[in-house]
All heavy atoms as a GROMACS GRO file, in nm:
protein
  575
    1MET      N    1   3.344  -6.636   3.274
    1MET     CA    2   3.290  -6.745   3.354
    1MET      C    3   3.169  -6.801   3.280
    1MET      O    4   3.077  -6.729   3.244
    1MET     CB    5   3.251  -6.689   3.491
    1MET     CG    6   3.213  -6.797   3.589
    1MET     SD    7   3.159  -6.736   3.752
    1MET     CE    8   3.308  -6.675   3.823
    2ASN      N    9   3.169  -6.931   3.258
    2ASN     CA   10   3.057  -6.990   3.185
    2ASN      C   11   2.937  -7.014   3.277
    2ASN      O   12   2.944  -6.994   3.398
    2ASN     CB   13   3.100  -7.118   3.113
    2ASN     CG   14   3.145  -7.226   3.210
    2ASN    OD1   15   3.111  -7.223   3.326
    2ASN    ND2   16   3.221  -7.321   3.159
    3ILE      N   17   2.828  -7.057   3.218
    3ILE     CA   18   2.702  -7.074   3.292
    3ILE      C   19   2.716  -7.175   3.406
    3ILE      O   20   2.667  -7.153   3.517
    3ILE     CB   21   2.589  -7.118   3.195
    3ILE    CG1   22   2.562  -7.009   3.092
    3ILE    CG2   23   2.463  -7.155   3.269
    3ILE    CD1   24   2.499  -6.885   3.148
    4LYS      N   25   2.783  -7.287   3.380
    4LYS     CA   26   2.798  -7.391   3.482
    4LYS      C   27   2.875  -7.339   3.603
    4LYS      O   28   2.837  -7.364   3.718
    4LYS     CB   29   2.868  -7.513   3.423
    4LYS     CG   30   2.876  -7.631   3.517
    4LYS     CD   31   2.939  -7.749   3.450
    4LYS     CE   32   2.948  -7.866   3.548
    4LYS     NZ   33   3.012  -7.982   3.488
    5ASN      N   34   2.983  -7.264   3.580
    5ASN     CA   35   3.061  -7.208   3.690
    5ASN      C   36   2.981  -7.103   3.767
    5ASN      O   37   2.995  -7.091   3.888
    5ASN     CB   38   3.191  -7.147   3.638
    5ASN     CG   39   3.292  -7.252   3.598
    5ASN    OD1   40   3.280  -7.368   3.637
    5ASN    ND2   41   3.388  -7.213   3.519
    6LYS      N   42   2.898  -7.025   3.697
    6LYS     CA   43   2.816  -6.925   3.765
    6LYS      C   44   2.716  -6.991   3.858
    6LYS      O   45   2.692  -6.944   3.969
    6LYS     CB   46   2.743  -6.838   3.664
    6LYS     CG   47   2.830  -6.738   3.594
    6LYS     CD   48   2.749  -6.651   3.500
    6LYS     CE   49   2.838  -6.553   3.427
    6LYS     NZ   50   2.762  -6.467   3.337
    7ILE      N   51   2.657  -7.101   3.813
    7ILE     CA   52   2.560  -7.172   3.896
    7ILE      C   53   2.629  -7.230   4.019
    7ILE      O   54   2.577  -7.222   4.130
    7ILE     CB   55   2.489  -7.281   3.814
    7ILE    CG1   56   2.398  -7.215   3.709
    7ILE    CG2   57   2.408  -7.373   3.904
    7ILE    CD1   58   2.338  -7.313   3.611
    8TRP      N   59   2.748  -7.290   4.002
    8TRP     CA   60   2.821  -7.345   4.115
    8TRP      C   61   2.860  -7.235   4.213
    8TRP      O   62   2.852  -7.253   4.335
    8TRP     CB   63   2.947  -7.419   4.069
    8TRP     CG   64   2.919  -7.560   4.028
    8TRP    CD1   65   2.923  -7.610   3.902
    8TRP    CD2   66   2.882  -7.669   4.113
    8TRP    NE1   67   2.891  -7.743   3.902
    8TRP    CE2   68   2.865  -7.781   4.031
    8TRP    CE3   69   2.862  -7.682   4.249
    8TRP    CZ2   70   2.828  -7.905   4.082
    8TRP    CZ3   71   2.826  -7.805   4.299
    8TRP    CH2   72   2.809  -7.914   4.216
    9PHE      N   73   2.902  -7.120   4.161
    9PHE     CA   74   2.941  -7.009   4.247
    9PHE      C   75   2.822  -6.958   4.328
    9PHE      O   76   2.832  -6.936   4.448
    9PHE     CB   77   3.000  -6.896   4.162
    9PHE     CG   78   3.039  -6.776   4.243
    9PHE    CD1   79   3.153  -6.779   4.322
    9PHE    CD2   80   2.962  -6.661   4.241
    9PHE    CE1   81   3.189  -6.670   4.398
    9PHE    CE2   82   2.997  -6.552   4.317
    9PHE     CZ   83   3.111  -6.555   4.396
   10LYS      N   84   2.708  -6.941   4.263
   10LYS     CA   85   2.588  -6.895   4.332
   10LYS      C   86   2.542  -6.996   4.437
   10LYS      O   87   2.504  -6.958   4.548
   10LYS     CB   88   2.475  -6.869   4.233
   10LYS     CG   89   2.498  -6.747   4.147
   10LYS     CD   90   2.385  -6.728   4.048
   10LYS     CE   91   2.410  -6.611   3.957
   10LYS     NZ   92   2.302  -6.594   3.859
   11THR      N   93   2.549  -7.124   4.404
   11THR     CA   94   2.510  -7.229   4.499
   11THR      C   95   2.603  -7.229   4.620
   11THR      O   96   2.557  -7.239   4.734
   11THR     CB   97   2.512  -7.366   4.431
   11THR    OG1   98   2.426  -7.362   4.317
   11THR    CG2   99   2.466  -7.474   4.524
   12ALA      N  100   2.732  -7.217   4.597
   12ALA     CA  101   2.828  -7.215   4.707
   12ALA      C  102   2.808  -7.093   4.795
   12ALA      O  103   2.811  -7.103   4.919
   12ALA     CB  104   2.970  -7.218   4.652
   13LEU      N  105   2.785  -6.979   4.735
   13LEU     CA  106   2.765  -6.856   4.811
   13LEU      C  107   2.639  -6.862   4.896
   13LEU      O  108   2.640  -6.825   5.014
   13LEU     CB  109   2.760  -6.737   4.715
   13LEU     CG  110   2.763  -6.599   4.778
   13LEU    CD1  111   2.893  -6.580   4.854
   13LEU    CD2  112   2.747  -6.494   4.672
   14LEU      N  113   2.532  -6.914   4.839
   14LEU     CA  114   2.408  -6.927   4.916
   14LEU      C  115   2.422  -7.031   5.026
   14LEU      O  116   2.365  -7.015   5.135
   14LEU     CB  117   2.293  -6.963   4.822
   14LEU     CG  118   2.246  -6.850   4.730
   14LEU    CD1  119   2.143  -6.902   4.630
   14LEU    CD2  120   2.189  -6.736   4.810
   15SER      N  121   2.496  -7.138   5.002
   15SER     CA  122   2.518  -7.240   5.105
   15SER      C  123   2.596  -7.184   5.223
   15SER      O  124   2.562  -7.210   5.339
   15SER     CB  125   2.592  -7.359   5.047
   15SER     OG  126   2.517  -7.419   4.945
   16ILE      N  127   2.698  -7.106   5.194
   16ILE     CA  128   2.777  -7.045   5.301
   16ILE      C  129   2.690  -6.948   5.382
   16ILE      O  130   2.695  -6.947   5.505
   16ILE     CB  131   2.900  -6.972   5.243
   16ILE    CG1  132   2.999  -7.074   5.186
   16ILE    CG2  133   2.967  -6.884   5.347
   16ILE    CD1  134   3.109  -7.014   5.103
   17SER      N  135   2.609  -6.870   5.314
   17SER     CA  136   2.522  -6.776   5.384
   17SER      C  137   2.422  -6.849   5.472
   17SER      O  138   2.394  -6.805   5.584
   17SER     CB  139   2.446  -6.690   5.282
   17SER     OG  140   2.535  -6.616   5.205
   18LEU      N  141   2.370  -6.960   5.424
   18LEU     CA  142   2.274  -7.037   5.503
   18LEU      C  143   2.338  -7.094   5.629
   18LEU      O  144   2.280  -7.087   5.737
   18LEU     CB  145   2.215  -7.150   5.417
   18LEU     CG  146   2.113  -7.239   5.485
   18LEU    CD1  147   1.989  -7.159   5.519
   18LEU    CD2  148   2.077  -7.355   5.395
   19VAL      N  149   2.458  -7.147   5.616
   19VAL     CA  150   2.527  -7.204   5.732
   19VAL      C  151   2.561  -7.095   5.833
   19VAL      O  152   2.546  -7.113   5.954
   19VAL     CB  153   2.654  -7.280   5.689
   19VAL    CG1  154   2.740  -7.316   5.807
   19VAL    CG2  155   2.615  -7.405   5.613
   20LEU      N  156   2.605  -6.978   5.785
   20LEU     CA  157   2.642  -6.870   5.876
   20LEU      C  158   2.522  -6.815   5.953
   20LEU      O  159   2.534  -6.779   6.070
   20LEU     CB  160   2.710  -6.757   5.798
   20LEU     CG  161   2.848  -6.786   5.745
   20LEU    CD1  162   2.897  -6.672   5.658
   20LEU    CD2  163   2.944  -6.810   5.859
   21THR      N  164   2.408  -6.806   5.889
   21THR     CA  165   2.292  -6.747   5.956
   21THR      C  166   2.208  -6.848   6.032
   21THR      O  167   2.132  -6.809   6.120
   21THR     CB  168   2.202  -6.675   5.854
   21THR    OG1  169   2.160  -6.768   5.754
   21THR    CG2  170   2.274  -6.558   5.790
   22SER      N  171   2.222  -6.975   6.002
   22SER     CA  172   2.136  -7.074   6.067
   22SER      C  173   2.161  -7.086   6.216
   22SER      O  174   2.068  -7.096   6.295
   22SER     CB  175   2.151  -7.210   6.000
   22SER     OG  176   2.281  -7.261   6.021
   23ALA      N  177   2.288  -7.083   6.257
   23ALA     CA  178   2.319  -7.097   6.400
   23ALA      C  179   2.263  -6.982   6.481
   23ALA      O  180   2.204  -7.002   6.588
   23ALA     CB  181   2.470  -7.108   6.418
   24SER      N  182   2.279  -6.860   6.433
   24SER     CA  183   2.228  -6.747   6.509
   24SER      C  184   2.076  -6.740   6.506
   24SER      O  185   2.014  -6.698   6.604
   24SER     CB  186   2.288  -6.616   6.457
   24SER     OG  187   2.253  -6.598   6.321
   25ALA      N  188   2.014  -6.782   6.399
   25ALA     CA  189   1.869  -6.780   6.392
   25ALA      C  190   1.807  -6.886   6.483
   25ALA      O  191   1.704  -6.862   6.547
   25ALA     CB  192   1.824  -6.804   6.248
   26ILE      N  193   1.870  -7.000   6.492
   26ILE     CA  194   1.818  -7.110   6.574
   26ILE      C  195   1.845  -7.086   6.722
   26ILE      O  196   1.764  -7.124   6.807
   26ILE     CB  197   1.876  -7.244   6.528
   26ILE    CG1  198   1.824  -7.278   6.389
   26ILE    CG2  199   1.842  -7.356   6.624
   26ILE    CD1  200   1.889  -7.397   6.326
   27SER      N  201   1.956  -7.022   6.755
   27SER     CA  202   1.991  -7.004   6.897
   27SER      C  203   1.889  -6.922   6.973
   27SER      O  204   1.874  -6.939   7.094
   27SER     CB  205   2.129  -6.941   6.909
   27SER     OG  206   2.128  -6.809   6.859
   28ALA      N  207   1.816  -6.837   6.907
   28ALA     CA  208   1.715  -6.755   6.973
   28ALA      C  209   1.594  -6.838   7.018
   28ALA      O  210   1.525  -6.798   7.112
   28ALA     CB  211   1.670  -6.643   6.882
   29ILE      N  212   1.569  -6.950   6.954
   29ILE     CA  213   1.450  -7.028   6.989
   29ILE      C  214   1.480  -7.153   7.070
   29ILE      O  215   1.392  -7.236   7.091
   29ILE     CB  216   1.369  -7.064   6.863
   29ILE    CG1  217   1.451  -7.153   6.770
   29ILE    CG2  218   1.321  -6.940   6.792
   29ILE    CD1  219   1.368  -7.218   6.663
   30ILE      N  220   1.603  -7.168   7.116
   30ILE     CA  221   1.638  -7.288   7.196
   30ILE      C  222   1.552  -7.300   7.322
   30ILE      O  223   1.504  -7.410   7.351
   30ILE     CB  224   1.788  -7.291   7.228
   30ILE    CG1  225   1.864  -7.332   7.103
   30ILE    CG2  226   1.820  -7.388   7.340
   30ILE    CD1  227   2.012  -7.341   7.119
   31PRO      N  228   1.528  -7.193   7.398
   31PRO     CA  229   1.441  -7.209   7.516
   31PRO      C  230   1.300  -7.258   7.481
   31PRO      O  231   1.243  -7.342   7.553
   31PRO     CB  232   1.436  -7.069   7.577
   31PRO     CG  233   1.561  -7.003   7.531
   31PRO     CD  234   1.587  -7.060   7.395
   32MET      N  235   1.244  -7.211   7.370
   32MET     CA  236   1.112  -7.258   7.328
   32MET      C  237   1.116  -7.405   7.287
   32MET      O  238   1.024  -7.480   7.316
   32MET     CB  239   1.058  -7.172   7.213
   32MET     CG  240   1.017  -7.034   7.256
   32MET     SD  241   0.929  -6.941   7.128
   32MET     CE  242   1.048  -6.934   6.998
   33MET      N  243   1.225  -7.445   7.222
   33MET     CA  244   1.238  -7.584   7.182
   33MET      C  245   1.250  -7.675   7.304
   33MET      O  246   1.195  -7.785   7.305
   33MET     CB  247   1.359  -7.602   7.089
   33MET     CG  248   1.343  -7.539   6.954
   33MET     SD  249   1.491  -7.546   6.854
   33MET     CE  250   1.494  -7.718   6.811
   34LEU      N  251   1.321  -7.630   7.407
   34LEU     CA  252   1.334  -7.708   7.529
   34LEU      C  253   1.198  -7.727   7.597
   34LEU      O  254   1.169  -7.834   7.651
   34LEU     CB  255   1.431  -7.641   7.626
   34LEU     CG  256   1.578  -7.646   7.586
   34LEU    CD1  257   1.661  -7.555   7.676
   34LEU    CD2  258   1.631  -7.787   7.589
   35ASN      N  259   1.113  -7.623   7.593
   35ASN     CA  260   0.979  -7.633   7.652
   35ASN      C  261   0.888  -7.723   7.570
   35ASN      O  262   0.807  -7.797   7.625
   35ASN     CB  263   0.916  -7.495   7.666
   35ASN     CG  264   0.984  -7.413   7.773
   35ASN    OD1  265   1.044  -7.467   7.865
   35ASN    ND2  266   0.976  -7.282   7.760
   36GLN      N  267   0.897  -7.717   7.438
   36GLN     CA  268   0.808  -7.793   7.351
   36GLN      C  269   0.849  -7.939   7.337
   36GLN      O  270   0.766  -8.023   7.302
   36GLN     CB  271   0.802  -7.729   7.211
   36GLN     CG  272   0.738  -7.592   7.210
   36GLN     CD  273   0.591  -7.598   7.245
   36GLN    OE1  274   0.519  -7.689   7.203
   36GLN    NE2  275   0.546  -7.503   7.325
   37LEU      N  276   0.975  -7.970   7.362
   37LEU     CA  277   1.025  -8.106   7.347
   37LEU      C  278   1.080  -8.157   7.479
   37LEU      O  279   1.203  -8.171   7.497
   37LEU     CB  280   1.134  -8.111   7.239
   37LEU     CG  281   1.094  -8.059   7.100
   37LEU    CD1  282   1.215  -8.041   7.013
   37LEU    CD2  283   0.995  -8.154   7.037
   38PRO      N  284   0.994  -8.187   7.574
   38PRO     CA  285   1.043  -8.226   7.708
   38PRO      C  286   1.115  -8.361   7.710
   38PRO      O  287   1.199  -8.385   7.796
   38PRO     CB  288   0.916  -8.230   7.793
   38PRO     CG  289   0.806  -8.252   7.697
   38PRO     CD  290   0.848  -8.187   7.568
   39GLY      N  291   1.088  -8.448   7.616
   39GLY     CA  292   1.152  -8.580   7.614
   39GLY      C  293   1.290  -8.581   7.552
   39GLY      O  294   1.361  -8.681   7.559
   40VAL      N  295   1.331  -8.471   7.492
   40VAL     CA  296   1.460  -8.462   7.424
   40VAL      C  297   1.559  -8.392   7.516
   40VAL      O  298   1.526  -8.292   7.580
   40VAL     CB  299   1.446  -8.385   7.291
   40VAL    CG1  300   1.578  -8.374   7.219
   40VAL    CG2  301   1.343  -8.452   7.202
   41SER      N  302   1.680  -8.445   7.524
   41SER     CA  303   1.779  -8.386   7.614
   41SER      C  304   1.821  -8.247   7.565
   41SER      O  305   1.822  -8.219   7.445
   41SER     CB  306   1.902  -8.476   7.625
   41SER     OG  307   1.973  -8.477   7.503
   42SER      N  308   1.856  -8.162   7.659
   42SER     CA  309   1.894  -8.025   7.624
   42SER      C  310   2.025  -8.023   7.544
   42SER      O  311   2.043  -7.938   7.458
   42SER     CB  312   1.908  -7.940   7.749
   42SER     OG  313   2.010  -7.990   7.833
   43SER      N  314   2.115  -8.117   7.571
   43SER     CA  315   2.241  -8.119   7.496
   43SER      C  316   2.218  -8.152   7.349
   43SER      O  317   2.288  -8.101   7.262
   43SER     CB  318   2.339  -8.218   7.558
   43SER     OG  319   2.286  -8.349   7.555
   44LEU      N  320   2.119  -8.236   7.320
   44LEU     CA  321   2.088  -8.267   7.181
   44LEU      C  322   2.031  -8.145   7.109
   44LEU      O  323   2.068  -8.117   6.995
   44LEU     CB  324   1.989  -8.384   7.174
   44LEU     CG  325   1.951  -8.433   7.035
   44LEU    CD1  326   2.073  -8.486   6.963
   44LEU    CD2  327   1.845  -8.539   7.044
   45ILE      N  328   1.945  -8.072   7.175
   45ILE     CA  329   1.886  -7.952   7.114
   45ILE      C  330   1.993  -7.844   7.096
   45ILE      O  331   1.998  -7.778   6.993
   45ILE     CB  332   1.769  -7.901   7.199
   45ILE    CG1  333   1.654  -8.002   7.191
   45ILE    CG2  334   1.722  -7.764   7.152
   45ILE    CD1  335   1.537  -7.972   7.281
   46GLU      N  336   2.082  -7.830   7.192
   46GLU     CA  337   2.188  -7.730   7.181
   46GLU      C  338   2.292  -7.766   7.076
   46GLU      O  339   2.362  -7.680   7.024
   46GLU     CB  340   2.254  -7.709   7.316
   46GLU     CG  341   2.161  -7.639   7.415
   46GLU     CD  342   2.212  -7.639   7.556
   46GLU    OE1  343   2.318  -7.700   7.582
   46GLU    OE2  344   2.147  -7.577   7.642
   47SER      N  345   2.301  -7.894   7.042
   47SER     CA  346   2.396  -7.934   6.937
   47SER      C  347   2.353  -7.882   6.800
   47SER      O  348   2.435  -7.876   6.708
   47SER     CB  349   2.411  -8.086   6.934
   47SER     OG  350   2.294  -8.148   6.887
   48ILE      N  351   2.227  -7.844   6.786
   48ILE     CA  352   2.180  -7.785   6.660
   48ILE      C  353   2.256  -7.657   6.630
   48ILE      O  354   2.283  -7.624   6.515
   48ILE     CB  355   2.028  -7.758   6.667
   48ILE    CG1  356   1.952  -7.889   6.677
   48ILE    CG2  357   1.980  -7.678   6.548
   48ILE    CD1  358   1.804  -7.872   6.703
   49VAL      N  359   2.296  -7.583   6.734
   49VAL     CA  360   2.374  -7.462   6.717
   49VAL      C  361   2.523  -7.493   6.709
   49VAL      O  362   2.597  -7.429   6.636
   49VAL     CB  363   2.345  -7.363   6.832
   49VAL    CG1  364   2.432  -7.240   6.822
   49VAL    CG2  365   2.199  -7.326   6.833
   50THR      N  366   2.567  -7.594   6.782
   50THR     CA  367   2.710  -7.624   6.791
   50THR      C  368   2.765  -7.685   6.663
   50THR      O  369   2.876  -7.649   6.620
   50THR     CB  370   2.735  -7.722   6.908
   50THR    OG1  371   2.676  -7.668   7.026
   50THR    CG2  372   2.881  -7.746   6.930
   51ILE      N  373   2.692  -7.773   6.599
   51ILE     CA  374   2.742  -7.842   6.480
   51ILE      C  375   2.772  -7.746   6.365
   51ILE      O  376   2.880  -7.755   6.304
   51ILE     CB  377   2.646  -7.955   6.439
   51ILE    CG1  378   2.650  -8.065   6.546
   51ILE    CG2  379   2.680  -8.011   6.301
   51ILE    CD1  380   2.545  -8.172   6.530
   52PRO      N  381   2.684  -7.650   6.330
   52PRO     CA  382   2.722  -7.555   6.224
   52PRO      C  383   2.844  -7.471   6.261
   52PRO      O  384   2.926  -7.438   6.175
   52PRO     CB  385   2.598  -7.467   6.207
   52PRO     CG  386   2.486  -7.547   6.258
   52PRO     CD  387   2.543  -7.632   6.366
   53SER      N  388   2.858  -7.438   6.389
   53SER     CA  389   2.974  -7.359   6.431
   53SER      C  390   3.104  -7.437   6.413
   53SER      O  391   3.205  -7.382   6.368
   53SER     CB  392   2.959  -7.318   6.578
   53SER     OG  393   2.845  -7.239   6.594
   54PHE      N  394   3.102  -7.566   6.448
   54PHE     CA  395   3.221  -7.648   6.427
   54PHE      C  396   3.251  -7.667   6.279
   54PHE      O  397   3.367  -7.669   6.239
   54PHE     CB  398   3.206  -7.784   6.495
   54PHE     CG  399   3.238  -7.782   6.641
   54PHE    CD1  400   3.152  -7.841   6.731
   54PHE    CD2  401   3.353  -7.723   6.688
   54PHE    CE1  402   3.179  -7.839   6.867
   54PHE    CE2  403   3.382  -7.721   6.824
   54PHE     CZ  404   3.295  -7.779   6.913
   55SER      N  405   3.148  -7.680   6.197
   55SER     CA  406   3.174  -7.696   6.053
   55SER      C  407   3.232  -7.568   5.995
   55SER      O  408   3.321  -7.574   5.910
   55SER     CB  409   3.047  -7.737   5.980
   55SER     OG  410   2.950  -7.635   5.986
   56MET      N  411   3.186  -7.451   6.042
   56MET     CA  412   3.245  -7.325   5.995
   56MET      C  413   3.392  -7.316   6.035
   56MET      O  414   3.476  -7.277   5.955
   56MET     CB  415   3.170  -7.205   6.053
   56MET     CG  416   3.039  -7.177   5.984
   56MET     SD  417   2.962  -7.027   6.044
   56MET     CE  418   2.904  -7.078   6.204
   57MET      N  419   3.422  -7.356   6.159
   57MET     CA  420   3.559  -7.351   6.206
   57MET      C  421   3.648  -7.445   6.124
   57MET      O  422   3.760  -7.409   6.086
   57MET     CB  423   3.565  -7.390   6.354
   57MET     CG  424   3.702  -7.383   6.415
   57MET     SD  425   3.706  -7.424   6.589
   57MET     CE  426   3.652  -7.594   6.588
   58LEU      N  427   3.598  -7.564   6.093
   58LEU     CA  428   3.673  -7.659   6.014
   58LEU      C  429   3.705  -7.604   5.875
   58LEU      O  430   3.819  -7.610   5.829
   58LEU     CB  431   3.596  -7.791   6.002
   58LEU     CG  432   3.658  -7.898   5.914
   58LEU    CD1  433   3.785  -7.951   5.978
   58LEU    CD2  434   3.558  -8.008   5.890
   59PHE      N  435   3.604  -7.546   5.810
   59PHE     CA  436   3.626  -7.496   5.674
   59PHE      C  437   3.710  -7.369   5.672
   59PHE      O  438   3.781  -7.344   5.574
   59PHE     CB  439   3.494  -7.476   5.601
   59PHE     CG  440   3.437  -7.606   5.554
   59PHE    CD1  441   3.325  -7.660   5.613
   59PHE    CD2  442   3.497  -7.676   5.451
   59PHE    CE1  443   3.273  -7.781   5.571
   59PHE    CE2  444   3.447  -7.797   5.408
   59PHE     CZ  445   3.335  -7.849   5.468
   60VAL      N  446   3.707  -7.289   5.780
   60VAL     CA  447   3.798  -7.174   5.787
   60VAL      C  448   3.941  -7.223   5.795
   60VAL      O  449   4.030  -7.168   5.729
   60VAL     CB  450   3.761  -7.085   5.908
   60VAL    CG1  451   3.872  -6.988   5.941
   60VAL    CG2  452   3.632  -7.009   5.880
   61LEU      N  453   3.965  -7.327   5.873
   61LEU     CA  454   4.100  -7.382   5.883
   61LEU      C  455   4.146  -7.447   5.754
   61LEU      O  456   4.264  -7.442   5.719
   61LEU     CB  457   4.108  -7.483   5.998
   61LEU     CG  458   4.090  -7.427   6.138
   61LEU    CD1  459   4.082  -7.540   6.240
   61LEU    CD2  460   4.204  -7.333   6.172
   62LEU      N  461   4.055  -7.509   5.681
   62LEU     CA  462   4.091  -7.578   5.557
   62LEU      C  463   4.092  -7.487   5.435
   62LEU      O  464   4.143  -7.527   5.330
   62LEU     CB  465   3.993  -7.693   5.532
   62LEU     CG  466   4.001  -7.810   5.630
   62LEU    CD1  467   3.893  -7.911   5.599
   62LEU    CD2  468   4.138  -7.875   5.626
   63SER      N  469   4.039  -7.366   5.445
   63SER     CA  470   4.029  -7.280   5.327
   63SER      C  471   4.166  -7.241   5.272
   63SER      O  472   4.182  -7.230   5.150
   63SER     CB  473   3.947  -7.156   5.358
   63SER     OG  474   4.012  -7.076   5.454
   64GLY      N  475   4.263  -7.218   5.358
   64GLY     CA  476   4.397  -7.183   5.311
   64GLY      C  477   4.461  -7.292   5.227
   64GLY      O  478   4.502  -7.268   5.113
   65PRO      N  479   4.471  -7.416   5.281
   65PRO     CA  480   4.530  -7.523   5.200
   65PRO      C  481   4.449  -7.555   5.074
   65PRO      O  482   4.508  -7.587   4.970
   65PRO     CB  483   4.529  -7.644   5.295
   65PRO     CG  484   4.528  -7.586   5.432
   65PRO     CD  485   4.453  -7.458   5.421
   66ILE      N  486   4.318  -7.544   5.082
   66ILE     CA  487   4.237  -7.571   4.963
   66ILE      C  488   4.262  -7.467   4.855
   66ILE      O  489   4.280  -7.500   4.738
   66ILE     CB  490   4.087  -7.578   4.998
   66ILE    CG1  491   4.059  -7.704   5.080
   66ILE    CG2  492   3.999  -7.574   4.874
   66ILE    CD1  493   3.918  -7.709   5.137
   67SER      N  494   4.268  -7.339   4.894
   67SER     CA  495   4.293  -7.236   4.792
   67SER      C  496   4.435  -7.245   4.738
   67SER      O  497   4.458  -7.214   4.621
   67SER     CB  498   4.266  -7.097   4.850
   67SER     OG  499   4.359  -7.065   4.949
   68SER      N  500   4.530  -7.286   4.820
   68SER     CA  501   4.666  -7.305   4.770
   68SER      C  502   4.672  -7.418   4.669
   68SER      O  503   4.743  -7.411   4.569
   68SER     CB  504   4.761  -7.334   4.885
   68SER     OG  505   4.769  -7.226   4.972
   69ARG      N  506   4.597  -7.524   4.697
   69ARG     CA  507   4.599  -7.640   4.607
   69ARG      C  508   4.526  -7.612   4.476
   69ARG      O  509   4.571  -7.651   4.369
   69ARG     CB  510   4.538  -7.760   4.677
   69ARG     CG  511   4.548  -7.886   4.598
   69ARG     CD  512   4.506  -8.005   4.682
   69ARG     NE  513   4.511  -8.124   4.601
   69ARG     CZ  514   4.599  -8.218   4.615
   69ARG    NH1  515   4.692  -8.209   4.709
   69ARG    NH2  516   4.597  -8.325   4.539
   70LEU      N  517   4.412  -7.543   4.485
   70LEU     CA  518   4.335  -7.515   4.365
   70LEU      C  519   4.388  -7.394   4.289
   70LEU      O  520   4.367  -7.383   4.168
   70LEU     CB  521   4.187  -7.489   4.402
   70LEU     CG  522   4.111  -7.607   4.458
   70LEU    CD1  523   3.971  -7.564   4.498
   70LEU    CD2  524   4.106  -7.721   4.359
   71GLY      N  525   4.453  -7.304   4.358
   71GLY     CA  526   4.502  -7.183   4.294
   71GLY      C  527   4.403  -7.071   4.312
   71GLY      O  528   4.284  -7.092   4.326
   72LYS      N  529   4.454  -6.952   4.312
   72LYS     CA  530   4.370  -6.835   4.328
   72LYS      C  531   4.347  -6.771   4.193
   72LYS      O  532   4.439  -6.758   4.113
   72LYS     CB  533   4.436  -6.736   4.425
   72LYS     CG  534   4.451  -6.792   4.563
   72LYS     CD  535   4.522  -6.696   4.653
   72LYS     CE  536   4.545  -6.758   4.790
   72LYS     NZ  537   4.624  -6.673   4.876
   73LYS      N  538   4.225  -6.729   4.171
   73LYS     CA  539   4.191  -6.664   4.044
   73LYS      C  540   4.156  -6.519   4.073
   73LYS      O  541   4.069  -6.491   4.154
   73LYS     CB  542   4.072  -6.733   3.979
   73LYS     CG  543   4.034  -6.672   3.844
   73LYS     CD  544   3.897  -6.718   3.801
   73LYS     CE  545   3.903  -6.841   3.720
   73LYS     NZ  546   3.772  -6.877   3.664
   74ILE      N  547   4.226  -6.428   4.010
   74ILE     CA  548   4.200  -6.286   4.031
   74ILE      C  549   4.135  -6.232   3.904
   74ILE      O  550   4.190  -6.243   3.795
   74ILE     CB  551   4.330  -6.209   4.063
   74ILE    CG1  552   4.392  -6.266   4.190
   74ILE    CG2  553   4.302  -6.061   4.076
   74ILE    CD1  554   4.527  -6.206   4.221
   75GLN      N  555   4.019  -6.170   3.922
   75GLN     CA  556   3.949  -6.112   3.809
   75GLN      C  557   3.966  -5.960   3.815
   75GLN      O  558   3.952  -5.900   3.919
   75GLN     CB  559   3.802  -6.145   3.810
   75GLN     CG  560   3.772  -6.290   3.783
   75GLN     CD  561   3.623  -6.315   3.781
   75GLN    OE1  562   3.546  -6.235   3.830
   75GLN    NE2  563   3.584  -6.426   3.724
   76SER      N  564   3.995  -5.902   3.702
   76SER     CA  565   4.003  -5.756   3.699
   76SER      C  566   3.870  -5.700   3.654
   76SER      O  567   3.798  -5.758   3.574
   76SER     CB  568   4.114  -5.711   3.602
   76SER     OG  569   4.086  -5.758   3.473
   77CYS      N  570   3.835  -5.587   3.711
   77CYS     CA  571   3.706  -5.526   3.679
   77CYS      C  572   3.717  -5.437   3.559
   77CYS      O  573   3.809  -5.376   3.529
   77CYS     CB  574   3.656  -5.445   3.798
   77CYS     SG  575   3.621  -5.549   3.941
   0.00000   0.00000   0.00000
């Protein structure tokens, strides 16, 4: 694997980790956000947790066709 591919792989892995942990990290502070932002609707604040969850669901559904189209690469150790 060359340097460019390693950088893309690390970036993709970190991006996935960020999306997976952001929803659970933010959901704990929703009540505080509702108290601090009285002019903002609760559905808008709760969408901060919902949008990453929907994007994860979308990419889980698309991962099969994408990997079939790109091909699978198996590395031996």
